[in-house]
Backbone and ligand atoms as CSV (ligand in chain L), in Angstrom:
chain,resi,resn,atom,element,x,y,z
A,1,MET,N,N,268.879,-31.121,-27.893
A,1,MET,CA,C,268.831,-32.296,-27.017
A,1,MET,C,C,267.598,-33.111,-27.350
A,2,ASP,N,N,267.795,-34.337,-27.747
A,2,ASP,CA,C,266.667,-35.169,-28.142
A,2,ASP,C,C,266.583,-36.383,-27.225
A,3,ASP,N,N,265.686,-36.311,-26.262
A,3,ASP,CA,C,265.515,-37.403,-25.311
A,3,ASP,C,C,264.503,-38.394,-25.877
A,4,PRO,N,N,264.937,-39.641,-26.133
A,4,PRO,CA,C,264.020,-40.614,-26.737
A,4,PRO,C,C,262.866,-41.004,-25.808
A,5,HIS,N,N,263.002,-40.682,-24.497
A,5,HIS,CA,C,261.947,-41.055,-23.552
A,5,HIS,C,C,260.822,-40.032,-23.501
A,6,LEU,N,N,261.026,-38.866,-24.124
A,6,LEU,CA,C,259.996,-37.836,-24.074
A,6,LEU,C,C,258.775,-38.274,-24.870
A,7,GLU,N,N,257.619,-37.926,-24.314
A,7,GLU,CA,C,256.412,-38.160,-25.084
A,7,GLU,C,C,256.281,-37.048,-26.111
A,8,LYS,N,N,255.451,-37.265,-27.067
A,8,LYS,CA,C,255.234,-36.271,-28.122
A,8,LYS,C,C,254.770,-34.954,-27.499
A,9,GLY,N,N,255.374,-33.838,-27.921
A,9,GLY,CA,C,254.919,-32.535,-27.455
A,9,GLY,C,C,255.611,-32.048,-26.198
A,10,GLN,N,N,256.401,-32.901,-25.532
A,10,GLN,CA,C,257.098,-32.456,-24.332
A,10,GLN,C,C,258.372,-31.718,-24.706
A,11,SER,N,N,258.694,-30.675,-23.936
A,11,SER,CA,C,259.898,-29.904,-24.198
A,11,SER,C,C,261.096,-30.593,-23.572
A,12,GLY,N,N,262.297,-30.150,-23.948
A,12,GLY,CA,C,263.497,-30.598,-23.266
A,12,GLY,C,C,263.472,-30.114,-21.826
A,13,LEU,N,N,264.347,-30.709,-21.010
A,13,LEU,CA,C,264.334,-30.412,-19.572
A,13,LEU,C,C,264.572,-28.931,-19.297
A,14,VAL,N,N,265.514,-28.321,-20.006
A,14,VAL,CA,C,265.853,-26.918,-19.746
A,14,VAL,C,C,264.667,-26.009,-20.056
A,15,GLN,N,N,264.067,-26.216,-21.204
A,15,GLN,CA,C,262.929,-25.373,-21.578
A,15,GLN,C,C,261.742,-25.616,-20.647
A,16,ALA,N,N,261.487,-26.882,-20.323
A,16,ALA,CA,C,260.378,-27.208,-19.426
A,16,ALA,C,C,260.587,-26.562,-18.057
A,17,ALA,N,N,261.840,-26.551,-17.575
A,17,ALA,CA,C,262.131,-25.967,-16.277
A,17,ALA,C,C,262.035,-24.442,-16.323
A,18,LEU,N,N,262.520,-23.840,-17.403
A,18,LEU,CA,C,262.470,-22.383,-17.538
A,18,LEU,C,C,261.034,-21.879,-17.500
A,19,PHE,N,N,260.130,-22.586,-18.138
A,19,PHE,CA,C,258.758,-22.119,-18.246
A,19,PHE,C,C,257.824,-22.785,-17.241
A,20,GLY,N,N,258.356,-23.652,-16.348
A,20,GLY,CA,C,257.522,-24.291,-15.339
A,20,GLY,C,C,256.435,-25.161,-15.929
A,21,GLU,N,N,256.820,-26.035,-16.859
A,21,GLU,CA,C,255.823,-26.849,-17.541
A,21,GLU,C,C,255.474,-28.100,-16.732
A,22,CYS,N,N,254.209,-28.459,-16.740
A,22,CYS,CA,C,253.742,-29.689,-16.092
A,22,CYS,C,C,254.423,-30.875,-16.762
A,23,PRO,N,N,254.994,-31.837,-15.976
A,23,PRO,CA,C,255.671,-32.987,-16.594
A,23,PRO,C,C,254.718,-33.912,-17.350
A,24,ALA,N,N,253.422,-33.826,-17.059
A,24,ALA,CA,C,252.478,-34.714,-17.720
A,24,ALA,C,C,251.908,-34.118,-18.999
A,25,CYS,N,N,251.517,-32.827,-18.964
A,25,CYS,CA,C,250.813,-32.265,-20.121
A,25,CYS,C,C,251.551,-31.095,-20.764
A,26,ALA,N,N,252.670,-30.637,-20.170
A,26,ALA,CA,C,253.508,-29.561,-20.713
A,26,ALA,C,C,252.826,-28.200,-20.709
A,27,GLU,N,N,251.699,-28.050,-20.008
A,27,GLU,CA,C,251.153,-26.705,-19.804
A,27,GLU,C,C,252.000,-26.001,-18.747
A,28,ARG,N,N,252.012,-24.671,-18.748
A,28,ARG,CA,C,252.858,-23.921,-17.803
A,28,ARG,C,C,252.135,-23.722,-16.473
A,29,THR,N,N,251.954,-24.841,-15.756
A,29,THR,CA,C,251.128,-24.812,-14.552
A,29,THR,C,C,251.879,-25.274,-13.314
A,30,LEU,N,N,253.192,-25.429,-13.387
A,30,LEU,CA,C,253.943,-26.056,-12.302
A,30,LEU,C,C,253.977,-25.200,-11.041
A,31,PHE,N,N,253.974,-23.871,-11.187
A,31,PHE,CA,C,254.165,-23.002,-10.028
A,31,PHE,C,C,252.879,-22.290,-9.624
A,32,ALA,N,N,252.669,-22.192,-8.281
A,32,ALA,CA,C,251.580,-21.382,-7.742
A,32,ALA,C,C,252.117,-20.023,-7.315
A,33,GLY,N,N,253.391,-19.955,-6.956
A,33,GLY,CA,C,254.046,-18.691,-6.619
A,33,GLY,C,C,255.365,-18.651,-7.357
A,34,TRP,N,N,256.247,-17.726,-6.981
A,34,TRP,CA,C,257.500,-17.629,-7.727
A,34,TRP,C,C,258.342,-18.886,-7.585
A,35,VAL,N,N,258.512,-19.389,-6.331
A,35,VAL,CA,C,259.280,-20.625,-6.138
A,35,VAL,C,C,258.446,-21.712,-5.458
A,36,ARG,N,N,257.124,-21.524,-5.378
A,36,ARG,CA,C,256.258,-22.492,-4.705
A,36,ARG,C,C,255.492,-23.290,-5.762
A,37,PHE,N,N,255.565,-24.634,-5.645
A,37,PHE,CA,C,254.858,-25.485,-6.590
A,37,PHE,C,C,253.356,-25.433,-6.335
A,38,ALA,N,N,252.588,-25.559,-7.381
A,38,ALA,CA,C,251.155,-25.792,-7.230
A,38,ALA,C,C,250.968,-27.213,-6.700
A,39,SER,N,N,249.837,-27.507,-6.045
A,39,SER,CA,C,249.643,-28.860,-5.516
A,39,SER,C,C,249.295,-29.835,-6.641
A,40,ARG,N,N,248.593,-29.349,-7.649
A,40,ARG,CA,C,248.350,-30.189,-8.830
A,40,ARG,C,C,248.196,-29.312,-10.075
A,41,CYS,N,N,248.320,-29.945,-11.233
A,41,CYS,CA,C,248.258,-29.215,-12.497
A,41,CYS,C,C,246.853,-28.676,-12.724
A,42,ARG,N,N,246.757,-27.387,-13.088
A,42,ARG,CA,C,245.444,-26.787,-13.329
A,42,ARG,C,C,244.848,-27.260,-14.656
A,43,ALA,N,N,245.675,-27.809,-15.543
A,43,ALA,CA,C,245.175,-28.234,-16.844
A,43,ALA,C,C,244.786,-29.718,-16.857
A,44,CYS,N,N,245.653,-30.596,-16.309
A,44,CYS,CA,C,245.395,-32.035,-16.416
A,44,CYS,C,C,245.201,-32.709,-15.056
A,45,GLY,N,N,245.415,-31.981,-13.941
A,45,GLY,CA,C,245.188,-32.568,-12.625
A,45,GLY,C,C,246.333,-33.418,-12.099
A,46,HIS,N,N,247.471,-33.448,-12.805
A,46,HIS,CA,C,248.634,-34.230,-12.357
A,46,HIS,C,C,249.067,-33.760,-10.972
A,47,ASP,N,N,249.292,-34.718,-10.067
A,47,ASP,CA,C,249.602,-34.390,-8.672
A,47,ASP,C,C,251.082,-34.054,-8.508
A,48,PHE,N,N,251.393,-32.780,-8.191
A,48,PHE,CA,C,252.784,-32.381,-7.981
A,48,PHE,C,C,253.227,-32.615,-6.543
A,49,SER,N,N,252.276,-32.740,-5.606
A,49,SER,CA,C,252.636,-32.798,-4.187
A,49,SER,C,C,253.315,-34.113,-3.818
A,50,SER,N,N,253.222,-35.139,-4.686
A,50,SER,CA,C,253.833,-36.426,-4.363
A,50,SER,C,C,255.352,-36.415,-4.623
A,51,TYR,N,N,255.829,-35.395,-5.349
A,51,TYR,CA,C,257.267,-35.315,-5.613
A,51,TYR,C,C,257.966,-34.631,-4.451
A,52,ASN,N,N,259.140,-35.123,-4.132
A,52,ASN,CA,C,259.877,-34.576,-3.004
A,52,ASN,C,C,261.208,-34.000,-3.487
A,53,VAL,N,N,261.183,-32.724,-3.840
A,53,VAL,CA,C,262.395,-32.079,-4.350
A,53,VAL,C,C,263.310,-31.674,-3.197
A,54,GLY,N,N,262.733,-31.258,-2.074
A,54,GLY,CA,C,263.513,-30.941,-0.880
A,54,GLY,C,C,264.405,-29.721,-1.067
A,55,ASP,N,N,265.498,-29.679,-0.314
A,55,ASP,CA,C,266.393,-28.521,-0.312
A,55,ASP,C,C,267.630,-28.747,-1.170
A,56,GLY,N,N,267.638,-29.795,-1.957
A,56,GLY,CA,C,268.794,-30.080,-2.802
A,56,GLY,C,C,269.229,-28.905,-3.659
A,57,PRO,N,N,268.308,-28.283,-4.404
A,57,PRO,CA,C,268.713,-27.167,-5.269
A,57,PRO,C,C,269.258,-25.996,-4.471
A,58,ALA,N,N,268.690,-25.700,-3.300
A,58,ALA,CA,C,269.105,-24.524,-2.525
A,58,ALA,C,C,270.565,-24.644,-2.095
A,59,ALA,N,N,270.943,-25.799,-1.581
A,59,ALA,CA,C,272.321,-25.986,-1.119
A,59,ALA,C,C,273.308,-25.834,-2.279
A,60,PHE,N,N,272.969,-26.420,-3.403
A,60,PHE,CA,C,273.825,-26.329,-4.582
A,60,PHE,C,C,273.948,-24.876,-5.053
A,61,LEU,N,N,272.826,-24.162,-5.076
A,61,LEU,CA,C,272.839,-22.778,-5.566
A,61,LEU,C,C,273.626,-21.861,-4.645
A,62,ILE,N,N,273.545,-22.101,-3.330
A,62,ILE,CA,C,274.301,-21.278,-2.384
A,62,ILE,C,C,275.789,-21.375,-2.708
A,63,LEU,N,N,276.261,-22.580,-2.981
A,63,LEU,CA,C,277.681,-22.765,-3.305
A,63,LEU,C,C,278.063,-22.076,-4.611
A,64,VAL,N,N,277.276,-22.322,-5.662
A,64,VAL,CA,C,277.635,-21.795,-6.982
A,64,VAL,C,C,277.511,-20.274,-7.021
A,65,ILE,N,N,276.368,-19.757,-6.579
A,65,ILE,CA,C,276.142,-18.310,-6.652
A,65,ILE,C,C,277.065,-17.584,-5.681
A,66,GLY,N,N,277.274,-18.151,-4.494
A,66,GLY,CA,C,278.194,-17.544,-3.543
A,66,GLY,C,C,279.595,-17.417,-4.114
A,67,ALA,N,N,280.071,-18.464,-4.771
A,67,ALA,CA,C,281.405,-18.429,-5.365
A,67,ALA,C,C,281.481,-17.398,-6.486
A,68,LEU,N,N,280.448,-17.363,-7.337
A,68,LEU,CA,C,280.441,-16.404,-8.452
A,68,LEU,C,C,280.446,-14.963,-7.948
A,69,VAL,N,N,279.565,-14.665,-6.996
A,69,VAL,CA,C,279.453,-13.289,-6.498
A,69,VAL,C,C,280.748,-12.877,-5.797
A,70,CYS,N,N,281.334,-13.779,-5.024
A,70,CYS,CA,C,282.611,-13.465,-4.367
A,70,CYS,C,C,283.696,-13.172,-5.402
A,71,ALA,N,N,283.739,-13.975,-6.460
A,71,ALA,CA,C,284.750,-13.760,-7.495
A,71,ALA,C,C,284.570,-12.399,-8.160
A,72,PHE,N,N,283.325,-12.065,-8.519
A,72,PHE,CA,C,283.071,-10.771,-9.168
A,72,PHE,C,C,283.372,-9.612,-8.217
A,73,ALA,N,N,283.046,-9.773,-6.932
A,73,ALA,CA,C,283.306,-8.713,-5.956
A,73,ALA,C,C,284.809,-8.498,-5.796
A,74,LEU,N,N,285.571,-9.580,-5.771
A,74,LEU,CA,C,287.032,-9.464,-5.667
A,74,LEU,C,C,287.622,-8.767,-6.885
A,75,VAL,N,N,287.152,-9.144,-8.080
A,75,VAL,CA,C,287.648,-8.518,-9.304
A,75,VAL,C,C,287.347,-7.021,-9.288
A,76,LEU,N,N,286.107,-6.662,-8.888
A,76,LEU,CA,C,285.737,-5.248,-8.832
A,76,LEU,C,C,286.624,-4.494,-7.841
A,77,GLN,N,N,286.865,-5.109,-6.683
A,77,GLN,CA,C,287.674,-4.447,-5.659
A,77,GLN,C,C,289.110,-4.228,-6.160
A,78,VAL,N,N,289.659,-5.238,-6.798
A,78,VAL,CA,C,291.046,-5.134,-7.270
A,78,VAL,C,C,291.151,-4.139,-8.427
A,79,GLN,N,N,290.176,-4.165,-9.335
A,79,GLN,CA,C,290.236,-3.310,-10.524
A,79,GLN,C,C,289.921,-1.847,-10.220
A,80,ALA,N,N,288.879,-1.592,-9.391
A,80,ALA,CA,C,288.372,-0.226,-9.252
A,80,ALA,C,C,288.470,0.324,-7.833
A,81,SER,N,N,288.667,-0.531,-6.840
A,81,SER,CA,C,288.693,-0.125,-5.432
A,81,SER,C,C,287.555,0.848,-5.068
A,82,PRO,N,N,286.321,0.451,-5.289
A,82,PRO,CA,C,285.201,1.344,-4.970
A,82,PRO,C,C,284.984,1.406,-3.457
A,83,PRO,N,N,284.273,2.441,-2.954
A,83,PRO,CA,C,283.929,2.452,-1.531
A,83,PRO,C,C,283.080,1.242,-1.176
A,84,PHE,N,N,283.048,0.897,0.129
A,84,PHE,CA,C,282.383,-0.347,0.539
A,84,PHE,C,C,280.900,-0.365,0.205
A,85,TRP,N,N,280.239,0.831,0.311
A,85,TRP,CA,C,278.789,0.853,0.055
A,85,TRP,C,C,278.466,0.437,-1.378
A,86,VAL,N,N,279.388,0.597,-2.308
A,86,VAL,CA,C,279.147,0.168,-3.695
A,86,VAL,C,C,278.947,-1.350,-3.744
A,87,HIS,N,N,279.745,-2.059,-2.955
A,87,HIS,CA,C,279.585,-3.520,-2.913
A,87,HIS,C,C,278.210,-3.905,-2.372
A,88,ILE,N,N,277.772,-3.209,-1.313
A,88,ILE,CA,C,276.454,-3.509,-0.735
A,88,ILE,C,C,275.360,-3.252,-1.768
A,89,VAL,N,N,275.388,-2.071,-2.379
A,89,VAL,CA,C,274.347,-1.670,-3.327
A,89,VAL,C,C,274.346,-2.589,-4.546
A,90,LEU,N,N,275.504,-3.066,-4.931
A,90,LEU,CA,C,275.623,-3.885,-6.134
A,90,LEU,C,C,275.298,-5.354,-5.869
A,91,TRP,N,N,275.936,-5.959,-4.875
A,91,TRP,CA,C,275.893,-7.425,-4.752
A,91,TRP,C,C,274.674,-7.945,-4.028
A,92,VAL,N,N,274.090,-7.167,-3.127
A,92,VAL,CA,C,272.893,-7.668,-2.432
A,92,VAL,C,C,271.741,-7.892,-3.410
A,93,PRO,N,N,271.376,-6.887,-4.241
A,93,PRO,CA,C,270.284,-7.151,-5.195
A,93,PRO,C,C,270.649,-8.179,-6.261
A,94,ILE,N,N,271.897,-8.195,-6.712
A,94,ILE,CA,C,272.298,-9.163,-7.746
A,94,ILE,C,C,272.216,-10.585,-7.186
A,95,THR,N,N,272.712,-10.784,-5.950
A,95,THR,CA,C,272.653,-12.113,-5.338
A,95,THR,C,C,271.206,-12.548,-5.145
A,96,THR,N,N,270.364,-11.635,-4.638
A,96,THR,CA,C,268.955,-11.966,-4.421
A,96,THR,C,C,268.284,-12.369,-5.735
A,97,ALA,N,N,268.514,-11.592,-6.777
A,97,ALA,CA,C,267.890,-11.888,-8.068
A,97,ALA,C,C,268.377,-13.219,-8.631
A,98,LEU,N,N,269.679,-13.470,-8.541
A,98,LEU,CA,C,270.233,-14.730,-9.057
A,98,LEU,C,C,269.653,-15.929,-8.321
A,99,VAL,N,N,269.549,-15.812,-6.985
A,99,VAL,CA,C,269.022,-16.932,-6.198
A,99,VAL,C,C,267.568,-17.198,-6.550
A,100,LEU,N,N,266.754,-16.138,-6.601
A,100,LEU,CA,C,265.327,-16.334,-6.866
A,100,LEU,C,C,265.099,-16.917,-8.257
A,101,LEU,N,N,265.831,-16.411,-9.231
A,101,LEU,CA,C,265.659,-16.897,-10.600
A,101,LEU,C,C,266.123,-18.346,-10.739
A,102,SER,N,N,267.323,-18.626,-10.224
A,102,SER,CA,C,267.873,-19.964,-10.426
A,102,SER,C,C,267.197,-20.990,-9.524
A,103,LEU,N,N,266.681,-20.558,-8.363
A,103,LEU,CA,C,265.969,-21.500,-7.491
A,103,LEU,C,C,264.694,-21.991,-8.174
A,104,ARG,N,N,263.972,-21.064,-8.808
A,104,ARG,CA,C,262.749,-21.445,-9.516
A,104,ARG,C,C,263.061,-22.450,-10.621
A,105,VAL,N,N,264.071,-22.149,-11.430
A,105,VAL,CA,C,264.390,-23.012,-12.567
A,105,VAL,C,C,264.915,-24.369,-12.094
A,106,SER,N,N,265.793,-24.356,-11.049
A,106,SER,CA,C,266.379,-25.626,-10.631
A,106,SER,C,C,265.368,-26.498,-9.900
A,107,LYS,N,N,264.441,-25.891,-9.135
A,107,LYS,CA,C,263.387,-26.688,-8.496
A,107,LYS,C,C,262.511,-27.340,-9.550
A,108,ALA,N,N,262.153,-26.566,-10.579
A,108,ALA,CA,C,261.338,-27.122,-11.668
A,108,ALA,C,C,262.084,-28.243,-12.367
A,109,ALA,N,N,263.378,-28.042,-12.611
A,109,ALA,CA,C,264.160,-29.061,-13.309
A,109,ALA,C,C,264.197,-30.356,-12.507
A,110,MET,N,N,264.373,-30.246,-11.184
A,110,MET,CA,C,264.432,-31.458,-10.364
A,110,MET,C,C,263.105,-32.194,-10.355
A,111,LEU,N,N,261.988,-31.438,-10.224
A,111,LEU,CA,C,260.677,-32.100,-10.201
A,111,LEU,C,C,260.372,-32.761,-11.538
A,112,ILE,N,N,260.659,-32.061,-12.634
A,112,ILE,CA,C,260.381,-32.615,-13.965
A,112,ILE,C,C,261.258,-33.841,-14.212
A,113,HIS,N,N,262.521,-33.742,-13.800
A,113,HIS,CA,C,263.428,-34.882,-13.959
A,113,HIS,C,C,262.911,-36.082,-13.167
A,114,GLU,N,N,262.483,-35.844,-11.931
A,114,GLU,CA,C,261.946,-36.921,-11.094
A,114,GLU,C,C,260.704,-37.538,-11.737
A,115,ALA,N,N,259.831,-36.686,-12.260
A,115,ALA,CA,C,258.604,-37.190,-12.883
A,115,ALA,C,C,258.918,-38.039,-14.109
A,116,ARG,N,N,259.880,-37.580,-14.912
A,116,ARG,CA,C,260.210,-38.339,-16.125
A,116,ARG,C,C,260.908,-39.644,-15.777
A,117,ALA,N,N,261.706,-39.651,-14.685
A,117,ALA,CA,C,262.349,-40.887,-14.251
A,117,ALA,C,C,261.295,-41.907,-13.822
A,118,GLU,N,N,260.243,-41.440,-13.164
A,118,GLU,CA,C,259.172,-42.357,-12.752
A,118,GLU,C,C,258.461,-42.943,-13.955
A,119,VAL,N,N,258.263,-42.122,-14.984
A,119,VAL,CA,C,257.627,-42.628,-16.192
A,119,VAL,C,C,258.507,-43.719,-16.806
A,120,ARG,N,N,259.825,-43.472,-16.834
A,120,ARG,CA,C,260.745,-44.453,-17.402
A,120,ARG,C,C,260.754,-45.749,-16.601
A,121,GLU,N,N,260.600,-45.624,-15.255
A,121,GLU,CA,C,260.623,-46.811,-14.416
A,121,GLU,C,C,259.273,-47.506,-14.358
A,122,GLY,N,N,258.289,-46.955,-15.025
A,122,GLY,CA,C,256.976,-47.581,-15.069
A,122,GLY,C,C,256.079,-47.216,-13.910
A,123,LYS,N,N,256.519,-46.256,-13.085
A,123,LYS,CA,C,255.678,-45.834,-11.956
A,123,LYS,C,C,254.879,-44.601,-12.370
A,124,ILE,N,N,253.910,-44.788,-13.193
A,124,ILE,CA,C,253.186,-43.637,-13.728
A,124,ILE,C,C,251.886,-43.376,-12.987
A,125,ASP,N,N,251.562,-44.211,-11.985
A,125,ASP,CA,C,250.324,-43.991,-11.240
A,125,ASP,C,C,250.517,-42.781,-10.305
A,126,ASP,N,N,249.652,-41.774,-10.453
A,126,ASP,CA,C,249.774,-40.559,-9.653
A,126,ASP,C,C,249.427,-40.788,-8.183
A,127,ASN,N,N,248.709,-41.826,-7.875
A,127,ASN,CA,C,248.162,-41.966,-6.520
A,127,ASN,C,C,249.000,-42.864,-5.615
A,128,THR,N,N,250.170,-43.284,-6.082
A,128,THR,CA,C,250.984,-44.152,-5.245
A,128,THR,C,C,251.741,-43.382,-4.182
A,129,GLY,N,N,251.814,-42.045,-4.322
A,129,GLY,CA,C,252.505,-41.222,-3.325
A,129,GLY,C,C,253.967,-41.592,-3.205
A,130,GLN,N,N,254.669,-41.606,-4.306
A,130,GLN,CA,C,256.082,-41.968,-4.313
A,130,GLN,C,C,256.848,-41.112,-3.315
A,131,ASP,N,N,257.646,-41.743,-2.506
A,131,ASP,CA,C,258.449,-41.023,-1.528
A,131,ASP,C,C,259.902,-41.389,-1.757
A,132,SER,N,N,260.658,-40.465,-2.331
A,132,SER,CA,C,262.020,-40.822,-2.683
A,132,SER,C,C,263.024,-40.286,-1.689
L,1,ZN,ZN,ZN,249.403,-31.001,-16.529
């Protein structure tokens, strides 16, 4: 994927989101916790708190992951008819892991996408406090 709007040295959106890269300097400084953004970049000082990602990724992930897990659980039940506790032991940790992993990546993707859109629109001043 070759985005002509990328500055030199910036990764594609997927790679940047996977590694939590700062949209300004591409250092891996986007997260302070597993799914919590840092308030600003530790390398270049870019302000992450002005971006408003909200709950968009969570709602989308609930639908996608819920549908996938239900489908796999139904297939397992039809194919093997395991006791009910097998479903609990299997799907609770798998669902939790999928949500935590994909929430981190999708939140990063949304913030990076928003930041790059602002650069394209010419709103590159960090102190304007963009509220979208
Ligand atoms: Zn940075």
